[in-house]
MOPAC internal coordinates of N, CA, C and O (Angstrom, degrees):
PM7 1SCF
backbone

  N    0.0000 0     0.00 0     0.00 0    0    0    0
  C    1.4487 1     0.00 0     0.00 0    1    0    0
  C    1.5209 1   109.13 1     0.00 0    2    1    0
  O    1.2310 1   120.55 1   -40.41 1    3    2    1
  N    1.3133 1   116.56 1   139.59 1    3    2    1
  C    1.4589 1   122.78 1   179.74 1    5    3    2
  C    1.5176 1   109.16 1   -71.73 1    6    5    3
  O    1.2310 1   120.73 1   -38.13 1    7    6    5
  N    1.3232 1   116.20 1   141.87 1    7    6    5
  C    1.4581 1   120.53 1   174.15 1    9    7    6
  C    1.5276 1   107.39 1   -88.35 1   10    9    7
  O    1.2310 1   120.86 1   -68.71 1   11   10    9
  N    1.3191 1   115.97 1   111.29 1   11   10    9
  C    1.4621 1   121.40 1  -178.42 1   13   11   10
  C    1.5281 1   109.70 1   -91.16 1   14   13   11
  O    1.2310 1   120.15 1   -33.31 1   15   14   13
  N    1.3464 1   117.31 1   146.69 1   15   14   13
  C    1.4572 1   119.58 1   177.54 1   17   15   14
  C    1.5320 1   111.11 1   -66.48 1   18   17   15
  O    1.2310 1   120.53 1   -40.15 1   19   18   17
  N    1.3119 1   116.59 1   139.85 1   19   18   17
  C    1.4617 1   120.40 1   179.85 1   21   19   18
  C    1.5268 1   110.47 1   -88.13 1   22   21   19
  O    1.2310 1   121.33 1   -26.13 1   23   22   21
  N    1.3173 1   115.06 1   153.87 1   23   22   21
  C    1.4625 1   121.07 1   174.12 1   25   23   22
  C    1.5228 1   106.39 1   -93.15 1   26   25   23
  O    1.2310 1   121.15 1   -70.84 1   27   26   25
  N    1.3232 1   115.41 1   109.16 1   27   26   25
  C    1.4662 1   120.26 1  -175.47 1   29   27   26
  C    1.5210 1   112.66 1   -84.11 1   30   29   27
  O    1.2310 1   120.46 1   158.07 1   31   30   29
  N    1.3313 1   116.73 1   -21.93 1   31   30   29
  C    1.4606 1   119.49 1  -179.01 1   33   31   30
  C    1.5200 1   109.33 1  -156.98 1   34   33   31
  O    1.2310 1   120.86 1   -41.28 1   35   34   33
  N    1.3307 1   115.96 1   138.72 1   35   34   33
  C    1.4603 1   121.45 1   173.85 1   37   35   34
  C    1.5164 1   108.20 1  -137.32 1   38   37   35
  O    1.2310 1   121.18 1   -59.12 1   39   38   37
  N    1.3107 1   115.36 1   120.88 1   39   38   37
  C    1.4662 1   121.63 1  -179.65 1   41   39   38
  C    1.5215 1   112.83 1   -95.26 1   42   41   39
  O    1.2310 1   119.81 1  -176.85 1   43   42   41
  N    1.3251 1   117.97 1     3.15 1   43   42   41
  C    1.4698 1   122.07 1  -179.92 1   45   43   42
  C    1.5268 1   108.62 1   -80.33 1   46   45   43
  O    1.2310 1   120.47 1  -102.15 1   47   46   45
  N    1.3181 1   116.71 1    77.85 1   47   46   45
  C    1.4694 1   122.89 1  -173.14 1   49   47   46
  C    1.5231 1   113.30 1   -66.20 1   50   49   47
  O    1.2310 1   119.35 1   159.41 1   51   50   49
  N    1.3371 1   118.84 1   -20.59 1   51   50   49
  C    1.4638 1   120.85 1  -179.82 1   53   51   50
  C    1.5264 1   112.48 1   -86.41 1   54   53   51
  O    1.2310 1   120.15 1   178.79 1   55   54   53
  N    1.3143 1   117.32 1    -1.21 1   55   54   53
  C    1.4660 1   120.58 1   179.79 1   57   55   54
  C    1.5294 1   109.96 1   -75.29 1   58   57   55
  O    1.2310 1   120.51 1   -43.44 1   59   58   57
  N    1.3165 1   116.62 1   136.56 1   59   58   57
  C    1.4630 1   121.60 1  -179.94 1   61   59   58
  C    1.5294 1   112.44 1   -64.63 1   62   61   59
  O    1.2310 1   119.88 1   161.34 1   63   62   61
  N    1.3309 1   117.84 1   -18.66 1   63   62   61
  C    1.4625 1   121.10 1   178.49 1   65   63   62
  C    1.5268 1   113.03 1   -91.76 1   66   65   63
  O    1.2310 1   120.04 1   178.53 1   67   66   65
  N    1.3359 1   117.53 1    -1.47 1   67   66   65
  C    1.4582 1   120.10 1  -177.46 1   69   67   66
  C    1.5255 1   110.45 1   -92.63 1   70   69   67
  O    1.2310 1   120.62 1   -68.56 1   71   70   69
  N    1.3236 1   116.42 1   111.44 1   71   70   69
  C    1.4669 1   124.27 1   176.01 1   73   71   70
  C    1.5261 1   106.46 1  -120.33 1   74   73   71
  O    1.2310 1   119.80 1  -107.28 1   75   74   73
  N    1.3242 1   117.99 1    72.72 1   75   74   73
  C    1.4737 1   121.66 1  -171.66 1   77   75   74
  C    1.5251 1   109.70 1    55.67 1   78   77   75
  O    1.2310 1   120.56 1  -140.45 1   79   78   77
  N    1.2991 1   116.54 1    39.55 1   79   78   77
  C    1.4556 1   125.61 1  -177.03 1   81   79   78
  C    1.5180 1   108.04 1   137.20 1   82   81   79
  O    1.2310 1   120.47 1   -18.15 1   83   82   81
  N    1.3083 1   116.71 1   161.85 1   83   82   81
  C    1.4566 1   120.80 1  -176.36 1   85   83   82
  C    1.5241 1   111.48 1   -70.57 1   86   85   83
  O    1.2310 1   120.76 1   -48.35 1   87   86   85
  N    1.3357 1   116.15 1   131.65 1   87   86   85
  C    1.4621 1   122.32 1   179.28 1   89   87   86
  C    1.5259 1   111.74 1  -114.92 1   90   89   87
  O    1.2310 1   120.05 1  -169.82 1   91   90   89
  N    1.3282 1   117.52 1    10.18 1   91   90   89
  C    1.4659 1   120.35 1   176.63 1   93   91   90
  C    1.5249 1   108.04 1   -76.09 1   94   93   91
  O    1.2310 1   119.54 1   -48.40 1   95   94   93
  N    1.3219 1   118.49 1   131.60 1   95   94   93
  C    1.4583 1   119.87 1  -177.85 1   97   95   94
  C    1.5285 1   113.29 1   -62.70 1   98   97   95
  O    1.2310 1   120.17 1   146.65 1   99   98   97
  N    1.3290 1   117.28 1   -33.35 1   99   98   97
  C    1.4630 1   122.02 1   175.85 1  101   99   98
  C    1.5235 1   107.26 1  -151.84 1  102  101   99
  O    1.2310 1   120.50 1   -43.29 1  103  102  101
  N    1.3032 1   116.66 1   136.71 1  103  102  101
  C    1.4604 1   121.05 1  -178.54 1  105  103  102
  C    1.5259 1   110.18 1  -115.59 1  106  105  103
  O    1.2310 1   121.78 1   -17.54 1  107  106  105
  N    1.3136 1   114.19 1   162.46 1  107  106  105
  C    1.4567 1   121.92 1   172.56 1  109  107  106
  C    1.5141 1   107.55 1  -117.66 1  110  109  107
  O    1.2310 1   120.39 1   -53.15 1  111  110  109
  N    1.3192 1   116.87 1   126.85 1  111  110  109
  C    1.4502 1   121.13 1   173.80 1  113  111  110
  C    1.5193 1   107.07 1   -91.66 1  114  113  111
  O    1.2310 1   121.13 1   -64.68 1  115  114  113
  N    1.3285 1   115.44 1   115.32 1  115  114  113
  C    1.4568 1   121.10 1  -178.07 1  117  115  114
  C    1.5094 1   111.99 1   -95.85 1  118  117  115
  O    1.2310 1   120.74 1    -2.82 1  119  118  117
  N    1.2981 1   116.19 1   177.18 1  119  118  117
  C    1.4624 1   122.00 1  -179.76 1  121  119  118
  C    1.5254 1   111.93 1   -63.31 1  122  121  119
  O    1.2310 1   120.09 1   152.21 1  123  122  121
  N    1.3391 1   117.43 1   -27.79 1  123  122  121
  C    1.4654 1   121.17 1  -178.10 1  125  123  122
  C    1.5243 1   113.11 1  -108.48 1  126  125  123
  O    1.2310 1   119.74 1  -162.79 1  127  126  125
  N    1.3219 1   118.10 1    17.21 1  127  126  125
  C    1.4557 1   121.63 1  -179.29 1  129  127  126
  C    1.5142 1   110.42 1   124.54 1  130  129  127
  O    1.2310 1   120.91 1    15.01 1  131  130  129
  N    1.3097 1   115.87 1  -164.99 1  131  130  129
  C    1.4586 1   120.34 1  -178.20 1  133  131  130
  C    1.5278 1   109.14 1   -68.11 1  134  133  131
  O    1.2310 1   120.40 1   -66.13 1  135  134  133
  N    1.3204 1   116.84 1   113.87 1  135  134  133
  C    1.4695 1   121.47 1  -177.57 1  137  135  134
  C    1.5240 1   111.81 1   -74.91 1  138  137  135
  O    1.2310 1   119.85 1   168.97 1  139  138  137
  N    1.3345 1   117.88 1   -11.03 1  139  138  137
  C    1.4564 1   122.23 1   177.86 1  141  139  138
  C    1.5285 1   110.55 1   -85.53 1  142  141  139
  O    1.2310 1   120.13 1   164.73 1  143  142  141
  N    1.3299 1   117.36 1   -15.27 1  143  142  141
  C    1.4692 1   122.98 1   178.93 1  145  143  142
  C    1.5258 1   110.60 1   -56.07 1  146  145  143
  O    1.2310 1   120.92 1   -48.95 1  147  146  145
  N    1.3224 1   115.84 1   131.05 1  147  146  145
  C    1.4579 1   121.43 1   176.82 1  149  147  146
  C    1.5285 1   108.83 1  -149.34 1  150  149  147
  O    1.2310 1   120.75 1   -44.93 1  151  150  149
  N    1.3157 1   116.17 1   135.07 1  151  150  149
  C    1.4587 1   121.78 1   179.09 1  153  151  150
  C    1.5160 1   109.39 1   -99.33 1  154  153  151
  O    1.2310 1   120.45 1   -70.40 1  155  154  153
  N    1.3237 1   116.74 1   109.60 1  155  154  153
  C    1.4629 1   122.84 1   177.83 1  157  155  154
  C    1.5229 1   108.65 1  -141.67 1  158  157  155
  O    1.2310 1   120.46 1   -18.37 1  159  158  157
  N    1.3218 1   116.72 1   161.63 1  159  158  157
  C    1.4612 1   120.72 1   174.72 1  161  159  158
  C    1.5241 1   111.51 1   -76.08 1  162  161  159
  O    1.2310 1   120.46 1   160.48 1  163  162  161
  N    1.3192 1   116.72 1   -19.52 1  163  162  161
  C    1.4598 1   122.58 1  -179.15 1  165  163  162
  C    1.5251 1   108.64 1   -90.01 1  166  165  163
  O    1.2310 1   120.17 1   -41.67 1  167  166  165
  N    1.3312 1   117.29 1   138.33 1  167  166  165
  C    1.4629 1   121.04 1   175.57 1  169  167  166
  C    1.5148 1   108.76 1   -89.42 1  170  169  167
  O    1.2310 1   120.39 1   -39.14 1  171  170  169
  N    1.3219 1   116.87 1   140.86 1  171  170  169
  C    1.4549 1   121.73 1  -179.37 1  173  171  170
  C    1.5119 1   111.39 1  -123.74 1  174  173  171
  O    1.2310 1   120.93 1    -1.90 1  175  174  173
  N    1.3038 1   115.83 1   178.10 1  175  174  173
  C    1.4542 1   121.31 1   177.64 1  177  175  174
  C    1.5132 1   112.44 1    88.37 1  178  177  175
  O    1.2310 1   121.80 1    10.78 1  179  178  177
  N    1.3074 1   114.17 1  -169.22 1  179  178  177
  C    1.4595 1   121.68 1  -177.59 1  181  179  178
  C    1.5218 1   108.18 1  -116.61 1  182  181  179
  O    1.2310 1   120.46 1   -64.84 1  183  182  181
  N    1.3282 1   116.73 1   115.16 1  183  182  181
  C    1.4685 1   119.49 1   179.11 1  185  183  182
  C    1.5159 1   109.59 1   -62.83 1  186  185  183
  O    1.2310 1   121.13 1   -33.37 1  187  186  185
  N    1.3089 1   115.44 1   146.63 1  187  186  185
  C    1.4653 1   124.32 1  -178.52 1  189  187  186
  C    1.5272 1   112.39 1    63.93 1  190  189  187
  O    1.2310 1   120.34 1  -162.06 1  191  190  189
  N    1.3283 1   116.95 1    17.94 1  191  190  189
  C    1.4644 1   121.06 1   176.75 1  193  191  190
  C    1.5161 1   109.30 1   -85.80 1  194  193  191
  O    1.2310 1   120.37 1   -22.34 1  195  194  193
  N    1.3094 1   116.89 1   157.66 1  195  194  193
  C    1.4541 1   121.90 1   173.07 1  197  195  194
  C    1.5186 1   106.76 1   -95.80 1  198  197  195
  O    1.2310 1   120.84 1   -72.04 1  199  198  197
  N    1.3229 1   116.00 1   107.96 1  199  198  197
  C    1.4619 1   120.75 1  -179.38 1  201  199  198
  C    1.5220 1   109.64 1   -73.22 1  202  201  199
  O    1.2310 1   121.26 1   -38.25 1  203  202  201
  N    1.3255 1   115.19 1   141.75 1  203  202  201
  C    1.4508 1   121.04 1  -178.59 1  205  203  202
  C    1.5201 1   110.47 1  -132.89 1  206  205  203
  O    1.2310 1   120.86 1   -23.15 1  207  206  205
  N    1.3260 1   115.96 1   156.85 1  207  206  205
  C    1.4645 1   121.42 1   176.00 1  209  207  206
  C    1.5176 1   107.47 1   -91.22 1  210  209  207
  O    1.2310 1   120.83 1   -64.11 1  211  210  209
  N    1.3328 1   116.02 1   115.89 1  211  210  209
  C    1.4549 1   120.97 1  -179.74 1  213  211  210
  C    1.5117 1   112.33 1   -83.98 1  214  213  211
  O    1.2310 1   120.19 1   134.09 1  215  214  213
  N    1.3262 1   117.24 1   -45.91 1  215  214  213
  C    1.4663 1   121.42 1  -179.94 1  217  215  214
  C    1.5170 1   110.26 1  -139.36 1  218  217  215
  O    1.2310 1   121.49 1   -19.01 1  219  218  217
  N    1.3179 1   114.75 1   160.99 1  219  218  217
  C    1.4606 1   121.14 1   177.91 1  221  219  218
  C    1.5192 1   109.33 1  -136.81 1  222  221  219
  O    1.2310 1   121.08 1   -52.98 1  223  222  221
  N    1.3195 1   115.54 1   127.02 1  223  222  221
  C    1.4609 1   121.13 1   179.63 1  225  223  222
  C    1.5258 1   112.75 1   -96.53 1  226  225  223
  O    1.2310 1   120.30 1  -178.62 1  227  226  225
  N    1.3416 1   117.02 1     1.38 1  227  226  225
  C    1.4653 1   120.58 1  -179.71 1  229  227  226
  C    1.5192 1   109.96 1   -84.73 1  230  229  227
  O    1.2310 1   120.68 1   -94.09 1  231  230  229
  N    1.3224 1   116.31 1    85.91 1  231  230  229
  C    1.4631 1   120.54 1  -178.04 1  233  231  230
  C    1.5237 1   111.99 1   -68.70 1  234  233  231
  O    1.2310 1   120.00 1   166.50 1  235  234  233
  N    1.3371 1   117.60 1   -13.50 1  235  234  233
  C    1.4604 1   121.45 1   178.47 1  237  235  234
  C    1.5253 1   112.37 1   -91.36 1  238  237  235
  O    1.2310 1   119.83 1  -169.35 1  239  238  237
  N    1.3330 1   117.93 1    10.65 1  239  238  237
  C    1.4597 1   122.29 1  -179.48 1  241  239  238
  C    1.5276 1   110.07 1   -97.36 1  242  241  239
  O    1.2310 1   120.59 1   -41.66 1  243  242  241
  N    1.3143 1   116.48 1   138.34 1  243  242  241
  C    1.4633 1   122.07 1   179.50 1  245  243  242
  C    1.5290 1   111.87 1   -64.63 1  246  245  243
  O    1.2310 1   119.78 1   157.34 1  247  246  245
  N    1.3360 1   118.03 1   -22.66 1  247  246  245
  C    1.4668 1   121.94 1  -179.24 1  249  247  246
  C    1.5316 1   112.51 1   -87.14 1  250  249  247
  O    1.2310 1   119.77 1   174.90 1  251  250  249
  N    1.3304 1   118.05 1    -5.10 1  251  250  249
  C    1.4618 1   121.42 1  -177.91 1  253  251  250
  C    1.5189 1   110.23 1   -82.07 1  254  253  251
  O    1.2310 1   121.07 1   -62.66 1  255  254  253
  N    1.3223 1   115.56 1   117.34 1  255  254  253
  C    1.4567 1   122.06 1   178.18 1  257  255  254
  C    1.5224 1   108.30 1  -123.42 1  258  257  255
  O    1.2310 1   120.30 1   -81.51 1  259  258  257
  N    1.3234 1   117.03 1    98.49 1  259  258  257
  C    1.4646 1   122.87 1  -178.39 1  261  259  258
  C    1.5290 1   111.70 1    56.90 1  262  261  259
  O    1.2310 1   121.00 1  -135.47 1  263  262  261
  N    1.3361 1   115.69 1    44.53 1  263  262  261
  C    1.4602 1   125.35 1   178.02 1  265  263  262
  C    1.5299 1   113.30 1    69.95 1  266  265  263
  O    1.2310 1   120.21 1  -162.26 1  267  266  265
  N    1.3168 1   117.21 1    17.74 1  267  266  265
  C    1.4567 1   122.45 1   172.99 1  269  267  266
  C    1.5175 1   108.25 1  -118.89 1  270  269  267
  O    1.2310 1   120.70 1   -35.90 1  271  270  269
  N    1.3112 1   116.26 1   144.10 1  271  270  269
  C    1.4581 1   121.28 1  -179.46 1  273  271  270
  C    1.5271 1   109.48 1   -81.24 1  274  273  271
  O    1.2310 1   120.80 1   -50.97 1  275  274  273
  N    1.3347 1   116.08 1   129.03 1  275  274  273
  C    1.4559 1   120.84 1   179.87 1  277  275  274
  C    1.5299 1   112.05 1  -104.94 1  278  277  275
  O    1.2310 1   120.20 1  -174.60 1  279  278  277
  N    1.3292 1   117.22 1     5.40 1  279  278  277
  C    1.4757 1   120.33 1   177.04 1  281  279  278
  C    1.5219 1   108.82 1   -69.39 1  282  281  279
  O    1.2310 1   120.15 1   -29.11 1  283  282  281
  N    1.3029 1   117.32 1   150.89 1  283  282  281
  C    1.4513 1   121.36 1   179.04 1  285  283  282
  C    1.5144 1   112.67 1   -69.57 1  286  285  283
  O    1.2310 1   120.92 1   146.89 1  287  286  285
  N    1.3266 1   115.85 1   -33.11 1  287  286  285
  C    1.4580 1   122.14 1   178.35 1  289  287  286
  C    1.5192 1   108.56 1  -153.95 1  290  289  287
  O    1.2310 1   120.80 1   -17.34 1  291  290  289
  N    1.3314 1   116.07 1   162.66 1  291  290  289
  C    1.4580 1   121.51 1  -175.64 1  293  291  290
  C    1.5217 1   109.42 1  -133.42 1  294  293  291
  O    1.2310 1   121.09 1   -38.85 1  295  294  293
  N    1.3277 1   115.52 1   141.15 1  295  294  293
  C    1.4600 1   122.06 1   173.09 1  297  295  294
  C    1.5211 1   108.11 1  -117.86 1  298  297  295
  O    1.2310 1   120.97 1   -40.53 1  299  298  297
  N    1.3345 1   115.74 1   139.47 1  299  298  297
  C    1.4604 1   121.93 1  -179.68 1  301  299  298
  C    1.5224 1   108.12 1  -116.32 1  302  301  299
  O    1.2310 1   120.55 1   -48.25 1  303  302  301
  N    1.3291 1   116.55 1   131.75 1  303  302  301
  C    1.4562 1   121.65 1  -178.92 1  305  303  302
  C    1.5147 1   112.85 1   -92.80 1  306  305  303
  O    1.2310 1   121.17 1   -14.72 1  307  306  305
  N    1.3106 1   115.37 1   165.28 1  307  306  305
  C    1.4599 1   121.58 1  -176.67 1  309  307  306
  C    1.5225 1   113.03 1   -71.64 1  310  309  307
  O    1.2310 1   119.90 1   139.59 1  311  310  309
  N    1.3094 1   117.79 1   -40.41 1  311  310  309
  C    1.4610 1   121.68 1  -174.21 1  313  311  310
  C    1.5145 1   110.80 1   -73.70 1  314  313  311
  O    1.2310 1   120.61 1   -80.90 1  315  314  313
  N    1.3215 1   116.44 1    99.10 1  315  314  313
  C    1.4588 1   121.41 1   179.69 1  317  315  314
  C    1.5101 1   113.57 1    72.57 1  318  317  315
  O    1.2310 1   120.13 1  -166.04 1  319  318  317
  N    1.3362 1   117.36 1    13.96 1  319  318  317
  C    1.4765 1   122.88 1  -179.23 1  321  319  318
  C    1.5257 1   110.68 1    53.08 1  322  321  319
  O    1.2310 1   120.65 1  -135.35 1  323  322  321
  N    1.3343 1   116.36 1    44.65 1  323  322  321
  C    1.4590 1   122.12 1  -178.41 1  325  323  322
  C    1.5162 1   111.69 1   -72.71 1  326  325  323
  O    1.2310 1   120.58 1   -33.55 1  327  326  325
  N    1.3132 1   116.50 1   146.45 1  327  326  325
  C    1.4579 1   121.79 1   175.23 1  329  327  326
  C    1.5297 1   107.67 1   -76.66 1  330  329  327
  O    1.2310 1   120.49 1   -67.93 1  331  330  329
  N    1.3213 1   116.66 1   112.07 1  331  330  329
  C    1.4593 1   121.21 1  -179.02 1  333  331  330
  C    1.5260 1   112.32 1   -79.79 1  334  333  331
  O    1.2310 1   120.22 1   171.79 1  335  334  333
  N    1.3240 1   117.18 1    -8.21 1  335  334  333
  C    1.4596 1   122.55 1   178.69 1  337  335  334
  C    1.5351 1   111.10 1   -88.07 1  338  337  335
  O    1.2310 1   120.36 1   170.45 1  339  338  337
  N    1.3295 1   116.91 1    -9.55 1  339  338  337
  C    1.4675 1   121.98 1   179.99 1  341  339  338
  C    1.5223 1   111.03 1   -51.85 1  342  341  339
  O    1.2310 1   121.11 1   -47.97 1  343  342  341
  N    1.3259 1   115.49 1   132.03 1  343  342  341
  C    1.4542 1   123.05 1   174.16 1  345  343  342
  C    1.5210 1   106.45 1  -132.94 1  346  345  343
  O    1.2310 1   120.50 1   -54.63 1  347  346  345
  N    1.3286 1   116.64 1   125.37 1  347  346  345
  C    1.4707 1   120.00 1  -177.96 1  349  347  346
  C    1.5268 1   110.62 1   -61.37 1  350  349  347
  O    1.2310 1   121.53 1   -42.92 1  351  350  349
  N    1.3300 1   114.68 1   137.08 1  351  350  349
  C    1.4847 1   120.25 1   179.67 1  353  351  350
  C    1.5071 1   110.01 1   -75.28 1  354  353  351
  O    1.2310 1   120.10 1   180.00 1  355  354  353

């Protein structure tokens, strides 16, 4: 099994997967931020789970290796659920 980078912090408090941290079992980082981000009244995901980045669509990121994130860990910011770990290639 591939070791996926964990999401150590997510400031997107309006996301349905945010339970004092990301509870999505696997996320996708899209070109415009976390593509797994969704605003709903219902909470989703698995509480006390370790959220991980499954895929990354940011081909201009130094951590992108064949659409997989190679960073050791990822932080997501509140404004547009942007990947704060992004580093330009």
